N, C-alpha and C positions, 0 to 999 in steps of 0.2 A: 503493499499498499504506499501512496506516495505523500507528502506532507506540503507545505508553502512554510520557507523559513522569510519573514519578512520585518523588515526595520523599520520602524514609524517614526514620524512625525517628520517626511519630507514636504515640502510643497511640487506641487504636479503642477505640470501647463503642458497645452496640447489641444490638437482636436483625436474625437473619436468617430467613430464610424458605426451605429449599433450591427449586429448581425440579424438575422431572419429570427422569425417569431417561432419559438419553439412552438407553444402551444398551438398553432397556426398549422406550423408543417408537419405536425405528428398527424390532425386532420385529415390536411392534404394528402400523403403519402396513401395514407387507407383509400381514398378515395380515388387513385390509379385502378381498384381492383374493379372496379363498375364498368370498362368497357376493355375490351382488345385490339383496339388501338392507341399509340403512341401519346404518351404526355410529357411533357416538358416542365418540371419545376426550376425557377430561379430562387437564385437568395436562400438556398439553402444551408442552415448553420450547419458548421463540423461540429457537431457534439453528442457525446455518449447515446444521449435518448434516442438523436435522430439516425444516428449510425447504426442503432440498434435494430430499431425497427425498418430501416432498410435492407438489414441484413436476412429479416424473417420473411421480407419480402421475396429476397434471393431466392432463400431455401424454398417457398413458396410456389417459387415457380416462374417469378415476376422477372423479365428481363430489364436489366440494371446496366446503365448506360451513365458515368460519369463526361460529362461534357467539357466542365473547369473545375475549378475547386469547389464552387458553389452551386453549379447548376448538375440537372442528370436528367436523363431519361427513361420512362419506365413504360414496360409493354406487358401486358397481363394477359397473352396471348394461347395459353399454356398454362398453365394453375395446376398445380402436386395436390387435389384435392386430400390423399390420403395423409399426407404432411400433417394436415392437423388435429389429427387424430395419433401421432407419431409421437415417441419418448423424447425424441428432439424439438420437438414444437413445446410440448410440456413444460421444459424448460427453459427455452427462448425465450416463450411468450411470458410466461410467469417473472420473468426480471423486468419488464417494462410495463407501468400500467396501459402508457398509451396503446398497448395492442390490442387493448377490449374494441379498439375500434373498427380495428378489421374485420368483426361479425357482421355490421348493417351491412356493407356491400357483399360479402360475401352470401348472407342468407337474400338479398337481393338479385344477384347475376345467378346463382348458383342451387338456391333453396337449402345451405344448411352453410352454419357458421357457431366453432367451437373455439373454445380461449378455457386457458386454465387460469386460477384466479391471480389476477395480476400481481404484479410489487409495486414498485414506487417510493415516494417518500413515507416518513415514517410520522405523518403529521397525524394519525386521529384514524378516525372510521371512513372510510369514504364506500359507501354501499355503489352496489350495482343494479338497485331494484328500477330505476327510472330504463335503462337500458332494453333490460328486458321484457319488462310491463309494456314496453310501446312496440318494442314486438310483436308480445303477445296479439295485444290490440290490432296488430296488421295480418294478424292470421297464423302466429308460428308457434310450434309447439317447443315447451322450455322441457329441457330436463338437465339435472345436476346428479355429479355421481360427486359425494360428500367425503368419499374415503381421499378420493384424486384430488378434489374439489377443483372441480371441472364442469365448465358450462358446455349447454349447446342451443339450439334452437335449429329447427327443421320445417321447412314448408313446401309445397308444394306449387304454392302462388300465395303472393300477398294481396291483399285486398286493404285499399284506400279506408280511411276511417276517422271520425273525428278523435279527437285525443288533448286531455288535458294534462299538462306531466307534473307529477306530485311535486318537483323542483325543480328550478332553472338550470341544469346541469348541465354545462358545454359541452364537455363528451358526451352524456347522455343524448342532447339537442341533435348534436353532429352525426351519432349512429343512427337514431331515428331516420334524420333526414336521406341519410345515404341508403338505407331499407327501402325509403317509401318513395324515389326517385322511380324504381324501375315497377314499384307495385299498378295496379291494375285501379283505376278508379283518383279519386280525389282525398289525399290527408289533409285536416288541419292542424298544426299543432299549435296550441294555446299555452301561453307560460314557459313559453320557448324562450332557451337563452338568446342575445340577440350582442354577445360580444363581437367586436371587430374579426373575431376569429372565425365566428359562425360567417358573419356576413361576406368574410371572404370564401368561402366553403361555398358557401349557396352563389356566389359569382362566378366559379371556378366549375361546380354542376351545369347553370345554366347558359356556360360557354360551352359545354358539352352536349347541351339538346335540352338537359332539364325543365321542367316548368315549374319554378317558385316563384310565389306571389308572398309579399310584406317583407321582405328581407330590409332588417334592420329595427324589426318591430319583435314584438313577445307573438305575432299572432301569423305562422304562415301557415300558406296556402298550395301544396303542393299535386298537381296533376301530374300521374305515372304517364311516363312515356316507357315504347318495346326496347329502346337500348340508346348508349348515350355513346360518341364519339370521341374524338381524341381532342385534344387542346393545349395551349403552353401559359402556365401562371406563375405569376410574382409575386411571394412571402413579403408581408409586411414588415418594416422594421420592429425588433421585438421591444414591446412598452414595459414590457420590467427590466430588461436590460438598459432601457436608457432610463429608467429612477433610478436600478445601481449607482450609473455613471454621476448621476446628481448628486447622490448620497455619498461617492469617492470626492468629488470638487468640493463639496458642501464640508465634510468631515477634517479633508488635509486643508481646508481653508484656501483652494485652489483654484484658479482662473482656469476654465474649459470649455471647449465648443462640442458639442455632440450634434454632427450632422444626419442631416436627411432623414427627420423625424415620424415626418408622417401626421404634423400636428391634428388634423381631423381623427385622427384617431387616438389620442392619448388620452379622452375623457376628461374626468377627472383629477387628471394626477398632477399635472402643472399647476391647478385649484389649489389642491390639498398642500404641495408643497408652500403655497406663499401663505395657506394660513401659519406654517410652522415659523412662517419670517423671514423663506427665504428668496433670494432675487433671483429673479428669470427672463430674460429677454428673448423672445422670438422674432429673426432673424432671417427674414425669408421662412426656408422648412428646418431651420438649426437651431439648436436650443445652446445661449448663451448663459453661462454660470459667471458673473463675475466674483475675483474673490472678497469673502466677508466672514471680516474679523467675529462679525457679531452677528444672530439671527434672533428674532424673540418670536412664541409662538402666540396668537392671538386668542385670546378668549374671546367666547360669546357676547353678543350687548348686551346682556343685562350681569356681567363681570364673571359667571362661571366659567369650570375648565374646560377648554376646549375639548370633546373626545373624537379623535380618529378611528372609523370603526370601518370594515370590509361590507358590501353590497354586488347581489349582482349587478350586470351594467344593467342603464351606467352610471352605477354607484364603483364605489372605491374596492379595485382589484383586492382581493388577500393576498396577494402575490408580495404586494408590497408593504405589508404592514410590517417585516420584521427590518425592513431598511428605514421604513420611519423612526420605529424603532430604536436603532442606533442614530439619526442625525437629531431624535428631540435628548439624548445624553447630553448632547455639546451645548443645546439651546441655550436662551434665556425664559425661563418661565415652567409651566408643568403643564403634559397633557394623557389623556387617559386613551390609551389603545386596546381597543376592544375586536378582536379575532374572534368572530362569532360563526365563521362555518367549519374549523379545525379545532378539535380541543388539546391536540401537543403543539401547536406551532411557536406556543411563546418559551417551549421551557427552556431555550437556549440562553434565556437570560441571567441564567446562572453566571454564564462565563463572564457576560457584559458586567454585573454585581462583582465577580473578582477582579475586575480590572480597576474599578474602581467609579463605575456607571451606580447612581439614584435611581433604581427602581423597585416599586414595590409589585413584584408578582401576588396579583389579588385571586386568584382564580384559575382554571387553565385556560381563559378566555380574555383574561383582562389583566393590564400593568400597567400602572400608575409612573411615569417617568419624570425626574426633576430636575432640568437642565445646569451644567454647572456654568453654561457662559462660559466656555475655553479659560473656567479661572483654575481649574485641573482637569489635566489631562490625563486621559487614562493610562491606566498600565499592561506592559507585554505580560503575557501569562503564554500557556499550553491549551489547548484546544482542539476538540473535536468537530468537526461540523456534521449534524443531524443530519440534514437536508439540505436542498439547492438553497433555498431561498435563507435562514439560518447562514447556510455556510457563507455566501458573500457576504453577509449581515457581517459576523464576523471578520472576513477579510476586510472589510471597511474598518471597522472600530480599530483590526490592528495596524493598516495604515497609518490612522489616527494615532496612536500609541506610543509614549514614551520609550523605547526601548525595543527589544527584539523579539516577537511571536512565533510559532510555531502551532502552524493548523494541521491535525491529519484528519484521514478522510477526505482528502480533497477531490474523491472521486463524484464525491456528489457536487461538489462546484463545476464540476467537468460535465456531468451530465447537463445543464444547462448553460454555458458559460464557453466559448469557443477561443483558445488559445490565451485563456484569461494571463494570462503572467506577461507574457510577451505584449498583448496589449496594453498592460497597465506600466512596464520598462518601459515604453514607448514615449510615456509621458511622465517619463520619471522617477517611477518607485521605484525603491529597493526590495527586491520578490526575488526570491530565488526556490525553484522545484526540488525537492529529495526525492528521491526512490529510493524505496528501502529493501 
């Protein structure tokens, strides 16, 4: 297992271009299974989770051609369905939560889809009911092998229906959309997730010949078609990585420009950072972050303490709450962080407390942060990355800390961030990867 050695306390400076969006590309790659024709996908990030999914698609029989560093062509014209019930697939699929989204396309096109219980971040319960209830509503039969933790859905034909999702699950919505585009008749999905990732998936599917209305809303109408064709699609910049780079700039009191961020797809992210007192400038499609020696958290108009909470889009993404929490440790003022969606995502704060941060963990979902206003620098320590977002948050804390920190289990960071140490070095960070 690899580790990062970080010498903190250095100012950074320069320009960063964000990678392609991890949460979008996992859906887009699964959608290539819906057609036997060639699909080209651009701006694919070179990260562990994405590379695992590309490997699984290759094992499934998809022809994969790497066109350039971040562009691929896929052709799913000779799918090896027996692979889905092999021991290899049970091993490969269980290591990646995003693999759940191959089920919808396979069910729609081939009448069956299987998946082992998927892994991923250890951030609490992430149930799959929304996915499978949607498939059942479309006419699929569901089965589950409890001993092997192996799920399956099968159907001779899927039929359009009206459904109200029990939660606005992003991956659940994506899976159901991909199943419904080839179903007979019309499907309406209410309480659908409407994140930019879902909008991008719908735009791609429509380019392939699907008929999806209501894109960008929580009510989708999908008229099934007989077949889909190939297309070319470009993945959006990763809004979570953009928020992470804002955190890097702020905590190291550095001047940084983030290029080509797709401002119209950032939603609440700039507003939430501004509520923390952070200065951001929109320069064309770039974000410019000036060096700031202090930033003051805004209270509500009645003087009460600000709460930053996650919510389904267009609310604030839960993937950035860890970043916000770290930034708040050096703010002027107090903020309550409320992580509603996952009950284990705040458990990394003990490491921040070890570094000298003033954080009160109220319960698994809430933490109060009392900022130092840079009057007391965080202290270096040795720590372990528990998941992708906590890992990058600890890395940001280490970059701002006094002394040299070690972060273990950085494979978690590599799952979501492309070539992070080289990119940090390019703007002046003192970071080294240590391979055990």
